[in-house]
C-alpha positions in Angstrom: 16.3 -26.3 61.9 14.3 -24.5 64.5 11.5 -22.1 63.8 13.6 -19.2 65.1 16.4 -20.0 62.6 14.0 -19.8 59.7 13.6 -16.4 58.1 10.1 -14.9 58.2 8.3 -14.5 54.9 8.8 -11.2 53.2 5.9 -8.8 53.3 4.5 -7.5 50.0 5.7 -4.0 50.9 9.3 -5.4 51.3 9.1 -6.9 47.8 8.2 -3.5 46.3 11.2 -2.0 48.0 13.5 -4.7 46.6 12.0 -4.5 43.1 12.3 -0.7 42.9 15.0 0.1 40.3 17.1 3.2 40.6 17.3 5.5 37.5 21.0 4.7 37.2 20.4 1.0 37.1 17.6 1.5 34.6 19.8 3.7 32.4 22.6 1.1 32.6 20.2 -1.7 31.6 19.0 0.4 28.6 22.5 1.2 27.6 23.4 -2.5 27.7 20.3 -3.3 25.5 21.3 -0.6 23.0 24.9 -1.7 22.9 23.7 -5.3 22.1 21.4 -3.9 19.4 24.3 -1.9 17.9 26.4 -5.0 17.9 23.8 -7.0 16.0 23.3 -4.2 13.5 27.0 -4.0 12.9 27.1 -7.7 12.2 24.2 -7.4 9.7 26.0 -4.5 8.0 29.2 -6.6 7.7 27.1 -9.4 6.1 25.4 -7.1 3.6 28.8 -5.4 2.7 30.3 -8.9 2.1 27.4 -9.9 -0.1 27.7 -6.6 -2.0 31.5 -7.1 -2.5 31.1 -10.8 -3.6 28.4 -10.3 -6.2 29.1 -11.9 -9.5 28.6 -9.6 -12.5 28.3 -12.7 -14.8 25.4 -13.9 -12.7 23.7 -10.5 -12.3 23.7 -9.6 -16.1 21.4 -12.5 -17.1 19.1 -11.8 -14.2 18.8 -8.2 -15.1 18.2 -9.1 -18.8 15.5 -11.5 -17.7 13.9 -8.9 -15.4 13.8 -6.5 -18.4 12.2 -9.1 -20.6 9.6 -9.9 -18.0 8.8 -6.2 -17.4 8.3 -5.7 -21.2 6.1 -8.8 -21.2 4.0 -7.4 -18.3 3.7 -4.1 -20.1 2.5 -5.9 -23.3 0.0 -8.0 -21.3 -1.4 -4.9 -19.6 -1.8 -3.1 -23.0 -3.6 -6.2 -24.4 -5.8 -6.4 -21.3 -6.8 -2.8 -21.6 -7.5 -3.1 -25.3 -9.7 -6.2 -24.7 -11.4 -4.5 -21.9 -12.3 -1.4 -24.0 -13.2 -3.6 -27.0 -15.6 -5.6 -24.8 -17.5 -2.4 -24.0 -18.1 -1.7 -27.7 -21.3 -3.0 -29.2 -21.0 -5.7 -31.8 -24.1 -4.7 -33.8 -25.9 -1.5 -34.4 -29.0 -2.4 -32.5 -26.9 -3.5 -29.5 -25.5 0.0 -29.4 -29.1 1.4 -29.4 -30.1 -1.0 -26.6 -27.1 0.0 -24.5 -27.9 3.7 -25.1 -31.6 3.2 -24.0 -30.5 1.4 -20.8 -28.1 4.2 -20.1 -30.7 6.9 -20.7 -33.3 5.1 -18.5 -30.8 4.7 -15.7 -29.8 8.4 -15.9 -33.5 9.4 -15.8 -34.2 7.2 -12.8 -31.2 8.6 -11.0 -32.1 12.3 -11.7 -35.7 11.6 -10.5 -34.5 10.0 -7.3 -32.1 12.9 -6.7 -34.9 15.4 -7.2 -33.0 17.3 -9.9 -35.0 19.8 -11.9 -36.4 18.2 -15.0 -35.3 21.0 -17.3 -31.7 20.3 -16.3 -31.6 16.6 -16.8 -33.6 16.7 -20.0 -30.8 18.7 -21.6 -28.3 16.1 -20.4 -30.2 12.9 -21.3 -31.8 13.9 -24.6 
């Protein structure tokens, strides 16, 4: 081939002109994408409807019963957990209660002093 038969390379400005998309073409492409999306969603809907129609009540009933038992068990465990948590906060001996009370009073006094709260106010609260 001769040099005159070869096409000159496109200029960058020419590429922009070729790449520019008209609003009609863009709308057409978006419509195509939306139609494809609708088609996929219709397929998923058919699948879900089929699963719903084919559900087996004999299989579902034991699962629901097991789910109920597990929920009751979770509720019982939570109640036990809260009971043990509250029980752990209670003192075991009388002097343990006094020690906890002293620690709480001292902590409150330190907090009120750091917060610059009037002494007359916090004395009524702590003592």
